[in-house]
C-alpha positions, 0 to 999 in steps of 0.5 A, spaced: 649 146 842 644 142 838 641 136 841 645 132 835 651 135 837 650 134 845 648 127 843 655 126 839 659 129 845 655 124 850 657 118 845 664 120 845 665 121 853 661 114 854 666 111 849 672 114 853 669 111 859 668 104 857 662 102 860 657 098 857 651 103 855 645 104 850 641 110 847 634 109 849 628 114 849 626 119 844 633 119 841 632 112 840 625 112 837 628 118 832 633 113 830 628 108 828 622 111 827 619 118 825 624 124 828 621 129 833 624 134 837 626 132 844 629 136 850 633 131 853 637 124 852 636 118 855 642 112 856 642 106 860 649 105 863 652 099 866 656 102 872 660 099 876 662 103 882 669 103 880 667 107 874 663 112 877 670 117 878 671 116 870 664 118 869 664 124 873 671 126 870 668 125 863 662 129 864 665 134 868 667 141 866 661 142 860 656 139 865 653 140 871 654 133 875 655 131 882 658 124 884 654 124 890 648 123 885 651 118 881 653 114 887 645 115 889 643 111 883 645 105 886 638 106 890 631 107 887 630 110 882 636 108 879 637 114 875 642 120 875 643 126 870 648 131 867 646 138 865 649 141 859 651 148 861 652 150 854 645 148 852 641 147 858 639 140 856 639 134 860 642 127 860 639 122 864 642 116 865 639 109 868 642 103 871 639 097 868 634 093 873 634 086 874 628 084 871 628 079 865 626 085 860 632 089 862 637 084 861 634 082 854 634 089 852 641 090 854 643 084 851 640 085 844 643 093 844 646 094 837 652 098 835 651 103 830 654 109 827 650 115 829 652 122 827 659 120 826 660 116 832 660 109 834 654 108 838 650 103 842 643 103 841 637 099 843 633 095 838 627 098 834 623 092 838 625 094 845 624 102 843 617 100 842 616 096 848 619 101 852 615 107 850 609 102 851 612 101 858 613 109 859 606 110 857 603 105 862 607 109 868 605 116 865 600 116 859 602 120 853 600 121 846 608 122 845 610 115 848 604 112 843 606 116 837 614 115 838 612 107 838 607 108 832 613 112 829 618 106 829 612 101 827 611 105 821 618 106 819 621 099 821 614 096 818 616 089 816 623 089 819 620 088 826 621 082 829 613 081 831 614 074 834 619 078 839 614 084 840 608 079 841 612 075 846 615 080 851 608 084 850 605 078 853 610 078 858 609 085 860 602 086 860 602 090 853 599 086 848 593 090 847 597 097 846 602 093 842 596 090 837 593 097 837 600 100 834 601 094 830 594 094 827 595 102 825 589 104 830 594 109 833 599 112 828 605 117 829 605 124 831 606 129 826 613 133 827 
């Protein structure tokens, strides 16, 4: 199973569960920017406790997933995963935080068709900001390259006012301006 096939499979399963979600991480930056190989999928999922059994049921069988791990996601670090037994690829699920930026990202998610499946995905601007946040937590040329790739592809379609306002709020102004000015470019794939 390829990463693309796994993504389509996960989208079908999430849509069947009926929870609020969006695709984020490298697959989202691939959608909006310069594609690169990735070895996992990242979703943010609003997960009421009543939906936990449905998630475990939908991802059971072809995935290794533990209900106790899903329930533990209500505590820090607010994350659980499912391992695709067909490919060994990992799917990370994050619960949205209470911070204003997390709420805004969830509110702004957009509905697209991805690999023939209806999908919710975070906006290009929010991918850039999240990549810069992840770079702060774990510095990596890959995160900067992904963010720069989205800037390169989306160019004039980006809401730069939104980007700059949230960059100020999140303390990412210098990093954002470096990418917007072309001082940091996308990685070669």
